N, C-alpha and C positions, 0 to 999 in steps of 0.2 A: 685397268681395274674392272672387274666383273661385278655388276650391281645385281641385287635381287630382282626377281620377277615383279612386274607391276600388275596388281590385281584389284578387284573391286573390294569395297569395305567388307562385304559379306564373306568373300573368300578369305580375306585377311583374318577376320574374326574366327572363322572355322580353323584356320591353321594355328592361330594363336591359342585357341582352346586346347587343341591337340598337344601343342608344346607345353601348355600349362600342366596338363596331366603328367607329362614326363618330368617337368620341373618339381612337382610335388613328390613324385616317386624318388627323385634324386635327393630331395631334402630329407625324406624319411630314411633313405639309405645312409646319407651322411650323418644324420643324428645317431643312427644305430652304430656307425663306425666310431663316432666320437665317444659313445658310451663304452664301447669295447676298449678304446684307447685309455679312458679314465680308469678302467678296471684292470689294466695291466698290472702284473705283480711288480714289486719294488726290489731294489738291491741296496742293502745297507752299505754305506761308505765308511769303511774303517781306516783306510789309508790316509795319513795326514798329507794334505797338500798345502804348499806355501805359495802365496801370491804377494805381489807388491801393489799397493793401491794408494788412495789419497791419504790414508793414515799410516802409511808405512807397511810393514809386514802384516799379512792377514792369512787366516785359515779359511777353508771353504765355508764354515759356519758364519764367519764375519761378513761374507758376501750377501747373506740374507738380510742384513740390516734390521734384525729383530722381527722379521716377518716369517710366515710359515712356509712360503714357497719361494723358489729362486729360479728364474729363467735366464740362462746364460746363452748369449749369442757368441759363437766361436768366430771372432773376427780375424780374417786372414791378414796377418802382419808378422811374418818371420823376422827374426833379429837382424838379418842382413839386408832387409828391404829399406829403402829410404822413404817409403810412403805406404799407406795401407792399401788393401785390395780395392780397386774401383767399384766392383760390384757390391762388396760389403759396405763401402762408403755410401753408395746409392741407397742401399737398404736402410741403413741407419738414418740417413737424411729424411726418409719417408716416415719414420716412426712417430715423431712428434712427442707430445707429452705422455708420460706413463702414469699419471695420477690415478687413472681408472684402474690400472693394475695394482697400485698400492691399495685401492679400495677392496680388491680381491685378496688382500694379505699376501701380495706377490711383489717381489723385487726383480727388476730387470737390470742385468749387468753385461758388459762386454768383457771378453777375455782374449788376450793375444799373447804370442810368444815374444814379441819385441820387448826390449827393456822399457821400463815404465816411463822414462824420460821421453822416449819417442812417442809414446801414446799420449802423454800430456800435451806435447807440442802439436800433434796431429789433431787432437780434440779441440785445442784452442784455435787452430787454423779454421776449423769448421764450425766453431761456436757450440760444440756439444757439451752438455753437462751430465751425461749419463755416467754412472760409475764404471770405470774401465780399469781392469786389473791385468798386470803382467804375470804370465805363468812361466817366465824366463827361468830356465834351469829347474823347472818342476816337471813331474811326470804327468801332470794333468792332461795336457793335449794328447800325449801318446796313449794314455790309458783309455781316453774317450775317442781315440781313432780319428781325430781331426788333424793330427800330424802323423803322417805315415812314414815310419822309419823302422825297418826290420832289425836294425841294430839295437833298438829299444824294446819293441814288442812285436809279436807276430803280426803279419799283414792282415788287416780286416778292412774291407771297404763295403759300405752298405750292408753290414751284417754277414758278409760272405768272406771266406778265406781266400788266399791267393790261388790255391788249387782249384777252388770252385770258379773263380774268375778265369783262370787259364782254360777251363773247359767251355767257356762261353765265347762266342765270336765277337770280333771288333772291340777288344779290350786292351788296346795299346797303351792306355793311360797308366797301367800298372808297371810299365817299363820306364816311367819317368824317373829322373834322378831323385834319390831320397836324401834328406827328408823333403817332403812337400806337404803343404797345408791344405786343408779343406775348410769350408765354412759350414755352419750348421747351428742347431739349437738343442740345448739340453735342459731338462727340467729336474729340479730337486725338491724334496720335502723335508722339513724339520718337524718332528713330532714332540719336541721338548726333551727327548732323550738322545736321539741319533739323527743323522742325515741320511736320506735315501735318494738314490737315482731312480726316477720314475719314467722318463721318456727322453728320447733323442731323435733328431732328424739328421745327425751328422753323417757325412760320407754319402750324400745323395746328389753330388754334382750340381749342375745349374738349377735343377728343380728345387733345391733347398731354399731358393729365394722366394718360393711360393709355399711356405711352410703350412703343414696341417698337423697340429695347430700352429698359428703364428702369434707373434708378440702382439699383433693387433686383433686377433680373433679371440676375444675374451670369453666367449661362450664355449669355445673349445678348450681354453686353458683352465678355466675354473669350473668346479662343480656348481651346478645350478640348484642343488639341494644340499642340506647340511650333511657333512660326512661324519658318521658315527665313529668316535675314537676307539681304538683297540683297547680292550680291557687292561687296566693297570698302567696305562700311559697317560701322561699329562700333556695336553696339546695346547697351543696358543689359542687365543680367544676365538679366531675364525680359521677354518682350514679349507680353503678353496683348492682342493687337491689338483695338482697340475696334470696328472697323467690319465 
């Protein structure tokens, strides 16, 4: 193991101040990027999606649980698997309580393709109480490109087509047997009239475990200033816009 250089307190302080300047610049750049993320346009969701959850059959709006925002974690658990993805499991284990997200008018939920009975058993095994919905036999995973299956929808990975990936080096992953699942995060907004897709990190491979924003990064997930509602629309009491 290679350790850092040993220096005097004065030399350390000089190096620390130089790094501090870089840290401040990075913070400002990250804040600007978060602002651009929140200002992304939205896509209205008109297609009906059906899930199975704690109360039986549910639509996408039901997943909001009466709040303005919905953050969905695409948990990798295909129907044929006997257990959930270990990496997804580790991520969910680290989330803890989501009460703070509720304070931002935001609901956090898990969605997987496995039948609901499998999800209930796996959640009980780990002591989870997060709302977990099965998208089994729904188009949801395919439309949001967290299940890649060209018999269902055209191939799209990290916002690029298969042809674009074929033109890039070292992309053997696209030759995997289909269907195959990916993990990721998708955000939705309900304005009182319709549901909108605002942001996703789906299809980003291993780095999607360090989301930006993350379910734990509430400053990135929620607007820090009131969001002015569009003219003619009735919004819930608070609208901490996810994107």
